[in-house]
Structure formats: structure tokens, C-alpha cells
TIRO-800420 format. One record per atom (N, C-alpha, C, O): residue in one letter; x, y, z. Coordinates in steps of 0.02 Angstrom, whole numbers, plus 50000, padded with zeros to 5 digits. Example, Ala and Ser with C-alpha at 12.3 -4.5 7.8 and 13.67 -1.06 7.14 Angstrom:
2
A506604971650390
A506154977550390
A506604983550390
A507124983450423
S506424988850354
S506844994750357
S506455000250394
S506705005750402
//
This chain:
330
M518484964750063
M518324971750047
M518634976150102
M518404976050159
S519144980150084
S519504984050134
S519074989650163
S519094990950223
F518674992950120
F518234998250144
F517514995950132
F517304994750076
K517144995550186
K516454993350180
K515994999250174
K516015003750216
P515564999350123
P515085004850117
P514565004550173
P514454999250204
L514255010250186
L513765010750240
L513055009950214
L512845013650169
I512695005150242
I511965004550230
I511625007250292
I511715004550347
L511235012450284
L510905015750340
L510175013550343
L509795014650295
F509975010650398
F509305008050408
F508885013150446
F509045014850503
F508345015550415
F507895020150449
F507445016450499
F507155019550543
N507395009850491
N507015005750537
N507404999350550
N507714996750503
P507384996750611
P507744990450623
P507404984650588
P506804984850575
V507794979650573
V507544973450543
V507304968950600
V507694967450646
N506684966850598
N506394963050653
N506254955750637
N506214951650682
H506194954050573
H505964947350555
H506464943350513
H506394937350507
A506954946550485
A507444943150442
A508154944750467
A508574946950428
K508264943550531
K508904945450561
K509504941650533
K510044944550527
P509434935150517
P510014931750487
P510254935150422
P510864935650411
F509794937350380
F509994940750319
F510324947450336
F510824949350305
Y510054950950385
Y510354957250406
Y511074956150429
Y511524959950411
H511184951050470
H511864949750494
H512334947850437
H512924949450439
S512064944350386
S512494942450330
S512714948550290
S513244948450258
L512314953850291
L512514960050256
L513154963050285
L513524966450250
Q513284961650348
Q513864964550381
Q514524961750356
Q515054964350372
D514484956350317
D515084953750284
D515314958350228
D515904958350210
I514854962150200
I515034966350142
I514924973750154
I515124977850112
A514604975650210
A514444982650222
A514414984050296
A514304979650337
R514504990350313
R514344992650380
R513594993950383
R513304996750336
T513284992050436
T512564993250443
T512444997150507
T512704995450560
E512055002450501
E511865006450559
E511125008050556
E510845008850502
V510815008350614
V510115010350620
V510095017650641
V510445019650688
V509705021550606
V509665028750620
V509465029950693
V508995026850719
T509825034350726
T509665036250795
T509335043050798
T509095045150851
S509325046650742
S509005053250741
S508275052650760
S507945047850740
K508025057350798
K507335057250821
K506865061750782
K506255061250789
A507145066050740
A506735070750701
A507095072450637
A507695071150629
R506725075350590
R506995076850524
R507605081450528
R508125080050497
E507545086950566
E508105091750569
E508705088550602
E509275090050583
E508595084250651
E509165080850682
E509505076250632
E510125075750631
F509115072950590
F509415068650539
F509825072850490
F510365070750470
F509575078650472
F509945082950426
F510625084850455
F511115085650418
Q510665085650521
Q511305086950553
Q511745080650553
Q512345080950539
D511435074950570
D511815068750575
D512095066550507
D512625063550504
V511725067950454
V511955065650388
V512555069750364
V512885067750316
Q512695075250397
Q513305079050381
Q513905076650421
Q514475078550408
D513765072450470
D514295070250516
D514355062650517
D514735059750478
K513975059350561
K514085052150570
K513815047950513
K514015042150506
Y513375050650472
Y513125046850414
Y513365049850348
Y513065048750296
K513905053750350
K514105057650292
K514335053450233
K514345055850176
D514515047050245
D514735042850190
D514245037350173
D514435032150145
V513605038350190
V513095033250176
V513055031750101
V513045036350060
S513025025350084
S512965023250014
S512245021249997
S511995022749943
V511915017950044
V511245015250033
V510815016750093
V511025016050150
I510205018950080
I509705019850133
I509175014550126
I508895013550072
Y509025011150181
Y508475006250186
Y507915009650224
Y508015012350279
R507315009450195
R506755012750229
R506125008450223
R506075003950181
T505635010050266
T504975006850263
T504445012250263
T504605018250265
S503825010250260
S503275015150261
S503245018750328
S502935024050333
A503565016050380
A503565019150446
A504135024150454
A504175027450506
S504575024750405
S505145029250411
S504955036550416
S505335040650442
G504365038250391
G504145045150395
G504065047750465
G504045053750476
A504005043150514
A503935045350583
A504545049150606
A504495053350650
V505125047650577
V505745051150594
V505885056850545
V506025062450566
A505835055350481
A506085060050431
A505555063450390
A505705067950351
G504925061450398
G504415064050353
G504495060750285
G504865055950278
N504155063450236
N504225060750168
N504925061950141
N505255066850159
F505135057450099
F505775058350064
F505645062850004
F505675060549946
D505505069050018
D505335073849965
D505965077249938
D506515075349957
D505875082149895
D506445085349863
D506915088449916
D507525087949909
D506625091549967
D507045094550019
D507465089250054
D508055090350067
F507165083650070
F507525078250103
F508095075750058
F508665074850080
I507925074549995
I508425071849948
I509015076549941
I509585074349935
Q508885083049941
Q509415087949933
Q509895087949992
Q510465090149985
H509675085550049
H510105085250108
H510555079050109
H511005078750151
L510435074250065
L510845068250066
L511535069550037
L511595073549990
P512045066250062
P512725067250035
P512795064049966
P512395059849946
A513315066249931
A513435063749863
A513575056349862
A513485053049810
S513795053549919
S513955046449922
S513335041949918
S513385036049901
C512745044849933
C512125040849934
C511875039849863
C511705044649828
K511865033549842
K511675032049773
K511055027649768
K510795026649713
Y510805025049825
Y510235020549822
Y509785021649883
Y510015022849938
I509135021249871
I508635020949924
I508235014549912
I507895013849862
C508285009849959
C507955003349952
C507345003349998
C507405003050059
H506755003749967
H506135004250004
H505844997350016
H505794993249971
N505644996150078
N505334989850097
N504574990750092
N504254992450141
G504304989450033
G503594990250021
G503454991049947
G503904992349907
A502814990149929
A502624990849859
A502434997949841
A502575000249785
G502135001549887
G501955008549875
G502515013149896
G502745012849953
Y502725017549851
Y503295021949866
Y503115029249854
Y503545033249835
D502475031049865
D502265037949854
D502575042749904
D502545048849894
Q502895040249957
Q503235044550006
Q503915046849981
Q504245050950013
I504125044249924
I504795045749897
I504715049749832
I504345047749787
D505065055349827
D505065059249765
D505575056049717
D506175057649720
V505335051749675
V505795047949631
V506115052549579
V506665051049556
N505775057849560
N506075062449511
N506665066249542
N507175067149510
A506575068549604
A507125071849639
A507715067149648
A508285069149642
C507565060749661
C508105055849668
C508485054949603
C509095054849602
A508115054449548
A508445053549483
A508905059349467
A509455058449440
K508675065349484
K509095071249470
K509735071249510
K510245074049489
R509725068049568
R510315067549610
R510725061249596
R511225060049629
G510495057249548
G510855051049533
G510725045549584
G511145041149592
I510155045749617
I509975040749667
I509445036149637
I508925038449613
T509575029649638
T509105024749613
T508685022149671
T508945020549724
V508025021749660
V507555019349710
V507335012349691
V507155011049634
T507335007749740
T507065001149730
T506455000249775
T506365003849824
Y506044995349759
Y505454993849800
Y505364986349804
Y505744982549774
A504854984149842
A504754976949854
A504044974949835
A503624974049879
P503894974449771
P503204973249749
P502944966249761
P502354965349778
D503354961249751
D503104954349753
D502904951849822
D502374948749828
P503294953049874
P503124949949939
P502464952149969
P502194948650011
V502204957949949
V501604960549981
V500964957649953
V500424958349983
T501004954349896
T500404952649857
T499914948149895
T499324949949902
E500154942549919
E499694937549947
E499344940050010
E498744939350017
A499724942950056
A499434945250119
A498934950850108
A498414951050140
T499104955350062
T498644961050049
T498004958550016
T497464960850033
A498064953849970
A497464951049937
A497044947149987
A496424947449984
D497354943550033
D496974940050085
D496564944950126
D495974943850138
L496884950450147
L496524955350188
L495964958650147
L495424959950174
A496094959950084
A495574963050041
A494954958650037
A494394961150041
I495054952150030
I494474947550027
I494114947350094
I493494947150095
W494484947450148
W494164947650215
W493744953950223
W493184953650247
L494024959750203
L493654966050207
L493044965850161
L492504968250179
L493134963050101
L492584962750053
L492004958550081
L491434960850080
L492154952650105
L491624948250130
L491314951150193
L490704950750203
G491734953950236
G491474956850298
G491014962750285
G490504963550318
A491214967050237
A490794972850221
A490154970550186
A489614973050200
L490214965850139
L489634963550102
L489124960250148
L488524961050139
R489364956450197
R488914953050244
R488704957550302
R488324955450346
Q488934963850302
Q488774968550357
Q488954965550425
Q488554965650472
L489554962850430
L489764959550492
L489964964550546
L489894963050606
N490224970350527
N490454974950580
N489894977150626
N489994977350686
P489294978850600
P488754980550647
P488594974950696
P488424976250754
S488654968750673
S488514963150719
S489044962650773
S488884960950830
L489664964050756
L490204963750806
L490094969150859
L490174967850919
V489924975150836
V489794980650882
V489194978950927
V489214980050987
S488664976350896
S488054974850933
S488164969350985
S487924969951041
L488534964150966
L488664958651011
L489044961051073
L488884959051129
R489544965251062
R489944967651119
R489544972651162
R489734974051219
A489004975251134
A488574979651173
A488044975651213
A487624978651247
G488074969051207
G487614964951246
G487014962451208
G486574959251237
N486984963851143
N486414961551103
N486624955351064
N487194954651045
F486144950951053
F486284944851015
F485794944550956
F485214942650964
K486054946550898
K485674946050835
K485034950250839
K484504948050816
K485084956150868
K484504960550873
K484614966850831
K485144969950836
G484124968650792
G484144974950755
G484674975350701
G484904980750685
L484854969750674
L485384969750623
L485094969250553
L484634965450540
D485374973250507
D485184972750437
D485464966350407
D485934963350433
F485164964250352
F485404958350317
F486004960150274
F486054965750248
G486454955450266
G487004956150220
G486834953250152
G486244951950138
H487334952250111
H487234949550043
H487724944050029
H488284944050056
D487524939449987
D487964934049964
D488414936649909
D488224941149871
P489014933949903
P489464936049849
P489304933049781
P489494935749730
Q488954927449781
Q488844923849718
Q488474928349667
Q487934930949681
G488774928949609
G488464932749555
G488564940249559
G488374943849513
K488864942749612
K488984949949618
K489554951949573
K490024948149562
I489514958049546
I490044960649503
I490574964049546
I490424968949580
L491174961449543
L491744964449578
L492144968549527
L492414965849479
G492164975049539
G492554979449495
G493234980749526
G493284983949578
V493754978349494
V494434979249519
V494744985249483
V494834985149422
L494884990349521
L495194996449493
L495944995949503
L496204997449556
G496284993749451
G496994992549454
G497134985149457
G497114982149510
M497284982149399
M497354974949394
M498094973049392
M498314969549346
G498464975449441
G499164973449448
G499214966949487
G498744962949487
R499774965849520
R499884959649557
R499324958449608
R499034952949610
I499184963549648
I498684962649701
I497984962049671
I497584957949694
G497824966149622
G497174965749590
G497044958749561
G496494956049568
R497554955949529
R497474949249500
R497394943949555
R497034939049548
A497754944949611
A497704940149666
A497014940549699
A496754935449722
I496724946549702
I496044947249729
I495544943849683
I495094940349706
K495634944749618
K495184941449569
K495214933949578
K494694930649579
K495814931249585
K495894924049594
K495544921649657
K495234916349656
R495594925449710
R495274923449773
R494514924249770
R494154920749805
G494284928849728
G493564929949723
G493204924649682
G492604923649691
D493574921249638
D493254916249595
D492874910849633
D492304909349615
P493164907749685
P492804902449720
P492164904849755
P491734900849771
F492114911349767
F491514914049798
F490974915949747
F490444918449766
G491124914749684
G490624916249632
G490594923449612
G490114925549580
L491104927349629
L491114934349608
L491294934749534
L491704930949509
V490974939349499
V491104940449427
V491544946649422
V491314952249434
T492164945649404
T492644951249406
T492694954849340
T492774951849287
R492644961449345
R492804965949290
R493344970649315
R493414971649375
Y493734973449269
Y494294977549292
Y494404983549246
Y494214983549187
H494714988549275
H494954994249235
H495684995249251
H495894995149309
N496074996349199
N496794997249203
N496995002649155
N496595004649112
R497605005049161
R497845009849111
R497815006749041
R497645010048993
T497985000449037
T497944996748974
T497664989848988
T497804986949040
P497264987048942
P496994980248952
P497554975148957
P498074975848925
L497444969948997
L497924964549004
L497814959348950
L497304959348915
T498294954948942
T498194949248898
T497664944748930
T497534945248990
A497364940548891
A496834936148916
A497094931748973
A496744930549022
D497714929348966
D498004925049018
D498094928849083
D497934926349136
D498374934949078
D498484938949138
D497834941049171
D497794941349233
A497324942349132
A496684944449159
A496304938649191
A495854939749232
G496494932549175
G496184926749206
G495434926149194
G495074923449236
G495204928749138
G494494928349123
G494104934549143
G493504934949127
A494414939249177
A494064945449195
A493994949949134
A494434950149091
Q493434953449130
Q493294957849073
Q493544964849086
Q493434967649140
Y493894967649037
Y494114974649041
Y493524979249025
Y493174978048975
V493414984349065
V492884989249052
V493164996349063
V493634997249101
P492865001349030
P493065008249043
P492925010049116
P492515006949149
F493265015249139
F493215017349209
F492495018849229
F492255016449281
Q492145022749188
Q491455024649204
Q490995018549208
Q490535018249249
Q491105013749164
Q490695007649164
Q490825003549228
Q490365000849257
L491455003149248
L491614999649309
L491265002749369
L490984999249411
L491265009449372
L490925012949426
L490175011549425
L489865010249477
A489875011649366
A489145011349361
A488865004249370
A488295003549392
E489264999149355
E488984992349354
E489224987849410
E488954982349418
S489714989949449
S489994985649500
S489564985649564
S489324990949585
D489484979849593
D489174979249659
D489684980549714
D489524983149767
I490304978649699
I490854979649745
I491434982649705
I491564980449649
I491764987649733
I492344990649699
I492954989849745
I492944991949802
S493474986649718
S494104985849754
S494624990549724
S494764990149664
V494894994849766
V495384999849743
V496084997049751
V496284995249806
N496454996649696
N497114993549696
N497614997249653
N498094994349628
V497515003849644
V497985007749605
V498495011149651
V498325012649708
P499095012449627
P499585016249668
P499365023549673
P498985026049632
L499615026949724
L499475033949733
L499995038149697
L500595037449710
N499775042449652
N500205047349620
N499775053349601
N499185053649617
A500075058149566
A499705064249550
A499085062649508
A498585066249511
G499115057349468
G498555055749425
G498005051749457
G497445051449431
T498145048749515
T497645044549548
T497375047649613
T496905044949641
K497675053049637
K497405056049698
K496685058349686
K496545061849638
H496235056349732
H495515057849726
H495235055449660
H494785058549631
M495485049849637
M495215046749576
M494475045149586
M494085045249539
I494295043749648
I493595042749666
I493385048449713
I493615048849770
G492945052749687
G492695058449725
G491935058649721
G491625053749702
P491635064349738
P490905064849737
P490585063049670
P490075059549668
K490895065249615
K490615063849549
K490625056449534
K490145053649508
E491185053149551
E491245045949537
E490775041849582
E490485036949559
I490715043949644
I490265040349690
I489545040949666
I489165036049670
A489355046749640
A488675047649614
A488525042949556
A487945041249544
M489045040849519
M488945036349462
M488855029149484
M488625024949444
M489015027549546
M488995020649570
M488285018449584
M487825022549592
K488185011849588
K487545009049608
K487375011249679
K487815012049721
D486735012149693
D486525013049762
D486665006549799
D486505001049775
G486965007149858
G487125001149897
G487774997849878
G487884991949894
V488215001449844
V488864998749825
V489294997549888
V489205000849939
V489744992749882
V490234991449935
V490924993349907
V491104991549851
I491314997149947
I491974999249925
I492504996349972
I492434996650033
V493024993449942
V493594990649979
V494224994249956
V494334994949896
N494634996450003
N495254999849984
N495824997150026
N495854998050087
T496294993849991
T496914991450023
T497524994549988
T498084992149997
A497414999749949
A497955002849910
A498245008849948
A498695008049989
R497975014749935
R498165020849970
R497535024849982
R497105025449938
G497485027750042
G496875031150061
G496685036950017
G496095038050002
A497185040849995
A497055046849957
A496825045649886
A496655050449851
V496805039349863
V496505037949798
V495755039649801
V495455041349750
I495465039249860
I494765040949870
I494715047349911
I495095048349959
D494255051749892
D494095057549933
D493735054949996
D493145053249993
E494095054650051
E493835051350111
E493215054850138
E492745051650161
A493205061450135
A492625065150160
A492005063650118
A491465062750146
A492095063250052
A491535061650009
A491295054550021
A490685053150020
M491755049950033
M491565043050047
M491185042550113
M490675039050117
A491415046150164
A491075045950229
A490365048750223
A489905046150253
E490295054050184
E489625057050174
E489165052150138
E488575051550157
A489425048750087
A489015044050049
A488845037950091
A488315034950081
L489285035950136
L489135030450181
L488585032450230
L488125028450244
D488625038450257
D488105040850303
D487425041350268
D486905039850299
S487425043250205
S486785044150169
S486485037550147
S485895037150131
G486895032250146
G486655025750122
G486805024450049
G486675018950024
K487075029350013
K487275028249944
K487775022449941
K487725018049899
I488255022649987
I488715017049995
I488455012750052
I488325015250107
A488375006250039
A488095001850091
A488595000250146
A488414999950205
A489224999350126
A489734997550174
A490424998750142
A490494998750081
V490914999650185
V491605000150161
V492034995450203
V491904994250261
G492564992850171
G493074989050205
G493744992450190
G493974992350134
L494044995450241
L494624999850230
L495224997650271
L495174996150331
D495794997650238
D496434996450271
D496865002750270
D497355003250306
V496685007550227
V497095013550216
V496645019750219
V496045019450206
Y496965025450235
Y496585031550248
Y496965037550219
Y497575037450213
E496585042650203
E496875048350168
E497385052050210
E497885054450183
H497275052650275
H497715056650318
H497985052450375
H497955054550433
E498235046450360
E498475042050413
E498985045650457
E499415049350431
P498955044550524
P498535039850560
P497835042550579
P497465039350615
I497665048450554
I497005051250568
I496485048150522
I496605047350462
V495925046250550
V495375043450511
V494755047850520
V494605049850576
D494425049350466
D493815053550470
D493345050750523
D493175044850522
N493155054950570
N492755052650627
N492085049750606
N491805045550640
R491825052050548
R491195049250524
R491265041850507
R490795037950515
L491855039950482
L491975032850469
L492045028950534
L491775023450541
V492395031950582
V492495028550646
V491815027350680
V491715022150712
Q491365032150674
Q490725031650708
Q490205027550671
Q489695025750700
N490325026050608
N489835022450568
N489955014950573
N490485012650551
P489495011050600
P489615003850607
P489665000150541
P489904994550540
R489435003150486
R489484999950421
R490175000950389
R490284998950332
A490625004050426
A491315004750404
A491744999550440
A491855000050500
L491974994550403
L492414989450430
L493134991950422
L493384992450366
L493464993650477
L494094997250475
L494644993350510
L494554990750565
V495224993150477
V495834990550509
V496404995450495
V496384999050445
P496904995850539
P497415001150535
P498024999350492
P498564998150519
H497934999250426
H498474998050378
H498864991650396
H499454991850411
L498504986050394
L498794979550412
L498894974950353
L498984968950362
G498884977650292
G498904973450233
G499464968450232
G499364962750209
T500054970250256
T500634965750255
T500844963750325
T501404961450335
H500404964750374
H500594964150444
H500574956850468
H500194955150514
T500974952650437
T501064945850460
T501804944450466
T502214947450432
T501984939950511
T502684938350522
T503024935950458
T503584938050442
E502674931650421
E502984928850361
E503074934050306
E503604934350275
T502564938150295
T502604943150241
T503114948450258
T503504950550215
L503134950750320
L503614955950339
L504324953350332
L504774957150312
A504444946950347
A505114944050337
A505294944050263
A505864945750245
K504824942050221
K504964941950148
K505094948950122
K505534949950079
M504734953850148
M504844960750126
M505524963350147
M505874966650108
E505714961750209
E506374963950232
E506934960850191
E507414964250172
I506874954450177
I507384950950136
I507414954050067
I507964955050040
W506844955350037
W506824958149969
W507184964949968
W507594966249924
A507014969350015
A507324975950017
A508074975450031
A508464979150001
M508264971050076
M508984970250091
M509364967050034
M509954968450024
E509034962749995
E509354959849937
E509504965449885
E510034965349854
N509044970049878
N509194975849835
N509784979749861
N510214981949822
A509814980649927
A510384984249957
A511044980349947
A511554983349932
R511014973849955
R511614969649944
R511864970349873
R512464971249861
R511404969949826
R511604970549755
R511884977549741
R512344978349700
A511594982549774
A511814989449762
A512544990349783
A512944993149745
V512734987949842
V513424988949865
V513914984749826
V514504986449822
L513684979049798
L514134974849760
L514144976549685
L514534973649647
G513724981349665
G513704983249595
G513364978249550
G513484978149490
E512944973949579
E512574968949540
E511914971849515
E511674976849543
P511614968849463
P510964971249439
P510454971049496
P510394966149532
L510074976449502
L509584977049556
L509004972249545
L508824970649488
L508714970149599
L508144965649596
L507514969049570
L507164966349527
S507384975049595
S506754978449576
S506804986049583
S506534988849631
P507134989349536
P507084996749536
P506364998749521
P506004995249486
V506155004549548
V505485006949532
V505435008049457
V505945009449425
P504835007549428
P504785008249356
P505075014649328
P505355014649273
E505025020049366
E505295026449342
E506055026249336
E506345030349301
H506375021649371
H507105021349371
H507385015149336
H507975013749342
A506965011649299
A507175005549266
A507735006949216
A508135002449200
H507765013049191
H508265014849140
H508915017249169
H509405018149133
L508935018449235
L509535021349266
L510085016149273
L510625017749298
//
């Protein structure tokens, strides 16, 4: 290939370096050196002016902010692909990309197992009220003044969003005796549901002992769970969220946790990351981790390879591995 197209990496590859080096046989690869959005807008007119493919991760916003309409309009005409390393792509305006002839890809499969593992850990930890015991132990107390937790056997697990991760959570919940019900935009086939019962949204809220949030964030799902929905839930419900923070009204959730309406929460994601509502931080019944759903060496390597494989196919003109659903027709 006499002229190698440019693949621009908004974040360095840390776990799949052999694959990264192999890309250099077919493309030029550069890591963005811009330190801020406006600086990138200047650089993309000069040293990155012929970029063909952009590789990004959920951390790319630290440099460029969201890939919104304004950002997309600043990209040169040569840019035809944005390859996102992750399953959630709410940081990218896919409609603006389509209007500019830019196809967006994502990495849905590699995140499934690690995210479902963490969801089950958060679920069991919140259900057993383990976080107060951890705090108490480190304060010098040993099993003093602690509330009782609950067993998972026979509890109704309501999965909101029965996609790859939702189904993996259901599978992991079965050995613990959890009875899974789910709500989706459309019911799954019996095989895909794995024996879980489809229920309307309001029924899932009203009857679940534990609610696991697994829907993507978009205009239709933002604050899908707010004060009204929380009021419909059982007293003492447990909420787990490994999807996107803004699916839940975080302030309403914090208030309901303080009041005891919600018994405990297990959270990996937050509405205004990296800021977390201080009421959650201060409440020991909130089991909190800082967006670690895919934070393992093995999963991050698989995600990097998946996103780079999309980039490889893009520069070679091969069928893409996983365009986002909105761009499947492009």
C-alpha cells in the first residue's frame, strides 16, 4: 500500500500492543497529543488533517469532550469512521456522524462477562448489606451494630434491559436461586430469555426485590427511573446499576436511600461522573465502585482488539465487525 491511511488514537493502546503494531503494516497510527478540545480543533486542520479513522474510548472525553455535533463538524472530510472501544456510545452523536458520512462502530461483545460479574458482586454485596460491615470493621468495630442482610434464594430479580449483559446477569443469578423477570422493548424468544418471564415496566418495578439496570442511555431512557418509579417499588428494594448513571435520577435515588425506601444500592456508574452525589458517598448502604465494569486486563485487551479490528476493516474496505445499530444500513 503506497499511501497508508491515518488511524488516530485518542487513547493509547495498553493491553493489546501486538495487534496495535500489526496495524502499522496497513496504516499510519498516531496518538492524539492535543490537551484540550480547542487545541484538537486546531490540530485536526494541520497534523491530523488527513485522518481516516478515529479510535476512541470512554476516557476520550477528557481531551475532547463528547463527540457531539460541534465536534463532528470540525472533523475533516477524510474522516469516515469512528471506532469506539466500548459498548455504550452515548458520548457520540451518531446522527451527526451519519449526516457527515461517518460510520460509528462499537465493541458490545467483549464487555459482557466482566460487567455481569461485577453486577452480581454488587447485587450480592448490597443484598447482604456488606458495605456497612466493611466501614464498621475499618473503624475498629467487629460485628457491632450491623443490620441483617438477606439471602438471594427466592428473591425476584428484575432485569431492566435484557441484552447481552442482562442475559449474562440472569445466567449468573440462577445458581443463587434468584427468580428473574425482565422488561425489554420487545419480549425475547424463550431460548434467549433462558426461562425469565417478560413483564411490563410497571410490574417489574412493583414486584422486584432487586432491580438491575442494563439499558443503554439515550433520550428515551434518561431518568427512566425517577421519583415516580421509585415510589412504585417495594419498600426495601435493592437497586444495581452497571449501565449508565443518568438512566436513574441520582438525586431521587439518594433521597430514597436516605429515607429507607431503598434498602441498598450497588453502583458502578453515576449521573455526573466523575462527580458522585455526596449523599450516596456518605450513606454506608451505598456500595460504590468507580465505573470498573470492564476494568480487567483480559477484558480491556479484548475490547482494544475488537475496536482495532473494526479500524483495520475500515481502512481495508472490508465489512465492519460491529457498526452501531443506527448505522447498520450505511
